[in-house]
N, C-alpha and C positions, 0 to 999 in steps of 0.2 A: 934020777928021772924027774921030768917036769911035764905036767899036763897043762895045756893052754886051752882055754875055752873062750871063744869070741861070742859076742852077742850084740844086738842093737841094729842089725841090718833090717832092710825092709824095702818097700816100694815108695818112691817119693817123686814128685814132679820136679822137672828142671827148675833150678833156682831155690829149691828147698834145702833142708838140713837134716842130717842124721848124726847121731853120736854112737860110736862103737866103743865097746869095752873088751878087754882081754884079761881074764882072770887066770893067774898062775897058781899052781898047786903048792908052791913053796915060796919062801922068802926070795924076793928078787933083788934085794939090796946088793948082793954080791955079783949080780949079773953084769955083763958088759952092756954093749948096745942092744936095744930091743927095737925090732922092726915091725912096720906094717907093710905087707905086700898085697897085691891084688892080681887077680887073673880074670881077664875079660870074658873068656869063654874056654871050655875044655879044649885042650890042644894048643892054646895060645900060651906064650911064655908068661910066666909069673914075673911081675915087675915090682920093684920096691917103690913104695909110696913115700916113706919117710923113716927116719930112725932117731932114737934118742940115746945118747951115751950115758954111762954111769954118772958122769958129772953134770948131766942135764943139758948138754949141747944138743941141739935139734937140727936136723937137715931134712929138706923136702925135695922131691923131684920137682922140676920146674913147672909142670902142668898143674900142680896142686898148690903151689906156693901162694900164700895170701888167702887161700880158701880153706885149707885144712890146718888144724892145730893138734899137735900131739902133746900128750902129757903122761907122766909116769908117777904113780903113787906107791912108793916103796912100802909104806905102812899097810896099804891094802893089797899089796902084791898085784897091782893092776896097771895096765897100760890102756890109754884112751886115744881115740881119734875123733875129734870134732870136725865134721864136714859141713861146709856151708856153700851156698851158690853152686849147688851140684849141677853137673852137666851130664848129658846122656852118655858121654864117653867115660864117665866115672863108674859106669855099670860094671859089676863083676863080683867075684867072691873075694872077700877081704880076709887076710890071714895075719895073725901075729906070729912072730918068730923070734927066737933067741938062740944063740949059740953058747952053750955052756957045757962043762964036763967033757969037752972035746967033741961034741956033736950038735947038730941042728935039731931044734924042736919046733914043731908046727902045731897050730890048732886045727880044728876041723873046718874053719872058715865060716863066714856069715855073708849071706847074699845081699848085695846092694843093687837095686834096680832103679834107674832114673828114667822116667818117661818124659817124652817131649810134649 
């Protein structure tokens, strides 16, 4: 079992920055890729924002490339997402995700709202 807890969301004006964190309840060193997803609104499809592999390779969806930075701290069992130059379309609930032990684990999400 893994519990994931996201934090750091909030309300920010367009062009601003936010830093999200995801704390895992156990050692993440052995995990494979860890993801950030977002969901713009209830009923809309959750989309991946980026992921970081066990070896540290990082991949971003095109719309956030150059603005978002992911990192992973195995010693702190944490995943991070630094977001800058935020746009209104970045608004949504942000979730961290990992697939381990043969199943997907999700946090409860943290709301990010970008105002114009």
